N, C-alpha and C positions, 0 to 999 in steps of 0.2 A: 605517491602523492600526499600534502602535506593531510594533519587533520584538522586545518581549518576552512581547506577545500571540502576534506568527508563532510565535513558537520555541516557547511554552509548547505552543500548542492545536497547529503540528506533532511537539513530542515526546513532550510528558505525557499529554496524550490520544488524539485520533480520529486522525491524521496519525499517530503508531503502529500504524494500520489498513495501512501498505504498510516494504517493505521491502525491495529487490532485494540478491540479494548473490549473483554465480557461483563455481561454485566450480568447473569449467570444460565448459572448451566441452562383391495385391490388394486387394482388401476389399468387405466390406458395404459400400458408400455409397448407392445409388444409388437415393432416393427414388422413388416412383411418378409417374408421369410427369417425373421431373425431369432439367434439360439443365444439361450442364458452361461455365458460363460460360468465354466464353473472347476472352483478348483482338484486339481486330482487330488486325489486323500491322502495323507502321510503318516506310516505307519513305524516310522521310526522318529525318534525326536532328532532336529538337524534337516530331516532331510528335504532338497526341494520341491517346493511343491510349483506344480505348473498352470499358468494364467494366460487358457491360447496358446502363443509360440517360445514367451518368455518362462525363463523358470526363475522363481523365485525364493532366498532364503532368508530367517526369519531376521529376523529386529527391530531395537526398540527406537521409538520419535520422542526427542527432550529436548527442551525447554528453556532458557537459560531463564525464563522469563516465570518455569514451573517446576517446582518438585517430582512431578508427575510425570509419567512415560506413559508413551501407547507403544501395545504391539501391533507388531507390521511383518509382510514381506517387501523385502527390498532385494532388486537388481537396479542392472546397466545393460543399457542398451544404446549398442551406438548408431549412428543417423553421420550421414554425407557433412564435413563443415560449411563444404559448396558442393551442390546440386545440381551445379554445371559438370564440376569434377566428382565422379562417386566413385572415385578413387582414390582420391587424394586421402588428409586428411580423415581423420572423425572424431569426432565427437562424442564424449559417453554420459548420456541422459542418466541422471542419476532417479531411480523411480520406485516410489512407493505402495504398494498395494495393502489398503486395509476393510480387511475384508467381518461380513457379516460374521455375529459369534451360532447365528443357527444358519445352516443351509439352505435348510426343505423347504419354503418359498421369496430362494434370489430370484428377484428379477432383471432383466437379461442386461438393461441400460446403466451401465456407474456415473460416479458422477465424478466428471475432474476438479480438484478448485486449483487454480490459480490466483496466485501472490500476486501483492503489489509491490508497488520501486517504481520506474523500473530495476530491478535486481535484490530483491528480495525472494529467498527461496522460498519453496514449494513445504518441504521439504522441513526445514527447521521450523516454518513458522506458522504450519494449522494447528503443532500442540498450541495455541493461543487459541483459537480458534473452535477446538473439536467438543468444547461440551455443544453449543450451537447444534452439532450435527447427530445428535447422538440421538434421534426418534428417522431419523432418514435411515443412519446407516445398519438401522435394525435388516431392511428388504435390500441392500443395494451395495456392491462394492465401490469406493473412494479411490482414486487413483490419484496420487499426489506426482509429479513432474517437475523436475530444476527444472525452470526455460534455461536450457543452452546463456552459456553469458555465469549461471549464481548459480552459489550448496555446491554440490559436488560434481556439475553438467559445465568440467574445463571455466571453471571460477575466470573470473574477469576483477582480479582488485588490489588496486595499489599495494604495496606495502609503503606504508606513513612513515615523514621525514620526521626525524626527532623532533622538532616547533612544538609543541603543546602549544601556546596560545600567541599567537599574531597579531603584529600592529596594524594601526587604518590601512597603512600603504597599500600591504597582502594583500588588498580585496579589490585592485583596482583589474582591471583588464588586463593587463601586462602581461602581470603575475599571474595567473588565471590561465593562460593560454602555453604560459613555458610550465606551466604543470603539469600541462591537459597534455605537451608535447611530451614533455620525458614519460607520461605513461602510459603512452600511448606507442612509444619505442619498445619500453617492458614487455606490454603485452604482449608485441606483436614478433612476441620470441615462439612463444606456441598459444596464437592464434591469429587467424584473418578478422579483423576488427568489426570488417565490411558487413560482416555473414551470421550476424547476434541481434537482427533486428526481431520485428514482434513477427511481420511475413514467414520468418525460418522458424519462429515461435513454433506459430502455428504449420506450418508443412510435420515439423516433430512431434504435432500434438496427433493429428492422425493416419504419423508410420505409428506413432503408441497403437494409436483406438486401434487400427489392425492388426495388429502386432497380438494385441491380447484379444480379439476373436468377434471384439462388439460390433454391431449391426449401428449402432444409434449409442451418443452417449449426451448427459446433462452438462451443464457448465452451473459451478459458479464460480463471479470475478469478486476483485476487492480490487478497488482504486484500478491503481494500470493492469488490473486484471480484467476487469473489466473491457479494459482495448482491445486487450486479447479473444477475452469471448465476442467480442461484435465481427472483429474480421474472422474468425473462426467461422460462428453463423454465417457470413458472408459467401467464403470459400466451398465450404463445407456443407449447404443448407439437408442434405440429404440424411450426411449420421447427424445435426443437431434435433433430439429430443426440445431442448428448453433447456435455459438461456435464466438465469437472477443471476445481477446484472447494481451488486453495491454500493452504493457513492457511483456512480458511473460519466466516468469520459464520453461524452462525444462522439464517435465516428468524427462525425467533422468538425470540430475541433483541435484548431493550433493550437500551443500550450502558451506559449510566445509569452507575455508576461498577464494573464491572466491573474496568477498566484498575488498583489500585490491587493487587487483591485476585492477581491472574493474574504480576500481572508479582513482588508478593514472590515467589511460591509456583515461579517462573519460578531468583530469584536462590539459593532454598533449594535448588532442583540443581543449580544452576553452581557456589553456593560452598563445595560438598560435595565437589564435583574441588578442592578445596585444600582444605576440611578432611578428606578421608578419606585424604591423601598425606601421611604424615609428613612428610619435609624440608619441604613446603609451611608445613605451620601452621606449625612452630618457625619460621621465617620471617617469617612474615606475620602468626600468630596466627588469628583469629574474623575472617573478612570482614562479614560480620553486624552483629555490634558493633560492632570497626571502624567500618561505615558509618553506621550508626545511630547511634555519640557522634560520630562528624564533622556530621553532619545537624544532632547536636542543640546544636552546639558554634556552626554555620552561622546557622543561626536565631535562633537569640542576640546573635549578633555574627557581620553578614558582613564579609571580610576581603579587604583591596586590597591587589592580587598584581604582583610586577611579571614578566612572562613576554614569550617571541620568541612572535613572531607566523609561524604557522605558514605564510602565504602569505609575506609579505616578508621575515621574516629581523628586520625591526625589533623591538627593545623597545619593547612597551609595556606600560600601567600595565591596567589593572581592577577589576573586583569581583566577588569569587565568595562566592554563594549556598547556600543550602539548595537553593533553587527550581531551579538551573540544572546542582547535583550530581548533583543527581534526575532529573532528563530526562537531559546523560547515561549514568548507570547504564544508564538505560532502552532510549537506542538501542544502549546496549556491549553487552547485555544479547539484543538482536533479534540477532545476528554473533555467535555462540557463540566463532568463532573470532577476536575482536574482545574477547570479551565472560571469555577466558580472561588477560587481560591486567587485570582489572579490581580482582584481590583487593593487586596489586603499586602500583597504579594510591591506591588507599581507602590504606594502611601508608600510606605515603610522603604524603597529605595529611595524614595523622594524628599523626605526628610532625610538622607544621610544616611540611613541605619541601609546597607549592601550586603550581609551576610550572605541572610537568607537563599536571596537574588543568585549570590554569586554559586552557593553549593548546590542550587540548582540547577542550575546551567551546567557548569565541571560534571554534576551526576548525567548529564541528559548528552553532554559532549560523550563521557565515558561510553554511557547502553549504545549509544547510535552511530558512533564512528565505526563501526564492524560488518553495521546490517542491511548494505548493502552493497551491492557485487557494483563498485563505481563506471568501473571499462564499461558493464553489460548497458549498467545507464545511460553512457553518452552515446554508443554504438546503436542506443534507441531510437534516443533521444537526439542528435545530430543529424541523424537520417533521415526521420517523420519527422520531425517539424522541426530544424535548424534555421529553416528562411523564416520562420515567424518570431525570432527571440529579439525584438525590437523595443526598445526602451517606449512605454505612451506617454504621453506631457501631460496626463494629467492626475501620475503616478508618487510624481512627486513630494508632496506632504505625505504619504499615505506612512506604513508601520514600513513594506518592505522594500519603497521606493524603486528602483530602477537599476539599482550595482546589481542583482542576480540574473536579468534575464541579458544585460550589458559582458557579464563575468561568463553565461554561460553562449552566451554567443563567441564570443572570445575561445571556449575552449572549442564550441563548433567549428570554429577555421580550420585549426589542426589537424583535429579530429578523422582518421578516416570512414566515409560514412556509403552505405548503402544506399539502393537505390530501394523505392516502395511504388509498386502498384497504384496504377493512375486512377486509379478509383478509390484509393488506398482512405480520405475524408472522404467518401461518400456515405451520408447518413447508413444504416442497417435498416433496410425494409422489407421485409419479410411476415413470413407466417407462422413463424416463430414461437413458441408460449413463452414470455416474458416474464420474471417477475424483479420490478423495477426497486431501489432502495432510495432513502436518503435522509440524510439527517438537517433539520431544522436549520442547526446551524451551523454545519457545514461553512467550514473553511476551507476548503480544497475545489469540494467537486459541489454545490448549491442545489436546492433544489428546482432551480429551472435546468440545468443539467436534464436533470431527470426530466421532462417536463419537454425538451427538446426531443431524449433518446422514446419516447412512446410514442411520439407522433407518428413516429415509423412505421411500428407496431403496429396494425390491426390487435393480433392477442396478447397483448402487454394490460399491466396493472400499474402502478405508479401508487408506494406506502410514501410519507412523511413524516419519520415520528417527531416528534414535538420534541421540546428539548434537545434533543440529540446533537451530537456532530456525525465522526467521520467514520467509515464500518461503523456499522451498524446488527449487521447479524444478529450478535446477541442481545438485544434490549428486549426487554418484557416480554413478551410473547411472540415477537419474531421467528425464535429459531421451529416454535410448531407451528404458525404458517407456514416457516421456509419448507418443512417437510411436507406437508398439503398441499403447495405450490406441486414439488418435484411425484411425489406419491399421482396426482392428477392431471400434472401439464395443465391445467389453467387457472389461471392468476384470477379469474374474473368470478369465479366459486366460490373466492377465498372472503371466509367472512373478519371484517380485522377491529372490530366493534373492541378487542380486549388491547389496541394499542392507545386507545380513549383512555387506560389508568396511568402511562407514564407520564410523565409531570417536571416541571420545572429544577433546577439543582438550588437553592436558593443561595444569593453568594455570604461569604465568610467575613465575618466584618472582626474575628479577631481567629490568632492562628488554632481557636478553639470548635471553631465552627462558625453558622450563623445566628443570630436573634432568636431567640424561643417564640 
């Protein structure tokens, strides 16, 4: 699959359901008959540790975004690819176990971390969000399972084609369909792509829960991971002690072309931070009007730009297109602290100074191209939301437009699809304690999604974090509230006054920062 398809998928559509950004770093826990899964003591360095029926070996969890690593225990646990054929091909699930430093008061219900995407590895991505788990990890095991098709669990990722930059014509639905067909043919040599869906992943999680000997578990899901958490709580209510939904995707939501309108709504809020400040408006004008003019110009004629490569420092030349600018705008909108620079970047490009915009676009493409298992992503999206992938009449004038929905629809026509339960898109309606988090400026899962989720959960509570974007667990005092919630499994008793200290990031009027 070409870098064009990987980047556009990762940036402009479903991969937008993920984004980690850390801003800083005795309870009612026992289910009837529950016993605490305790690790067997190891008396020799490197000796395997057992958690339930699984044997683990020492390992380190690292991330390309951090120089630090986490010491953990890792194992591989095989499950049937097709549960209707248990003697057939197996999927080796990659599992990491983060144990508390002190086991004396270990609580019986571990927390499972569910990554976003779909297509992101839980093991590879946890390091970026680990500081928010510091307090929780004092008394609980944290379990990371690479969802089937991601990470080291039979990764479904296609080799990138040589071309690094594509012409606007290669974004046509026919080109997307051709690439998807090629990718499916390659991956089908090692996987039945119909069996890499959310429903299969939920069954895997419960198999792991049983194998480690946990009667109940807590679930933290971010973005797409919130869909997995809701589906697990729906299928296994007795095994679910609590759920935390960070930037939630409601069960009832079919993805379709929700992203174009959600992004425009978020940009209106974020750009207002400049338009409502006289010094910013005087220097940078109307950010949305300038963005629309820039995109129109690039759609008519992409420009060749000489820029400095952020990784090597070398001068390079590349083509700047409307599609890549739209992708950069969207990813910056995920993080309002970075998005504060958008009006300045757009204004510079509007004046014909494209170098900074081009350098950031290329850096983002390089960072994102391998972060998602695109084959797994297509198996999930096409099986669960493919029929909703249609263009919306009112979205032609948005930043993203209908192109991505049309491209996804074309790919789903040729991608092997699994089945979902008849009630897959029914709202989660349960007594499970739930903490739901949303960012005020989230461009992909806006606060109204959180409002929709909590309507059906009587033991839930929604926090909307001021000025925040996507994936908000690390913002302000949220890690403390997160730990308190999992400790007590009671969202309504949390004192969220500390979140009032969160504030807006002023827009940058120069590359040195905002006006004093």
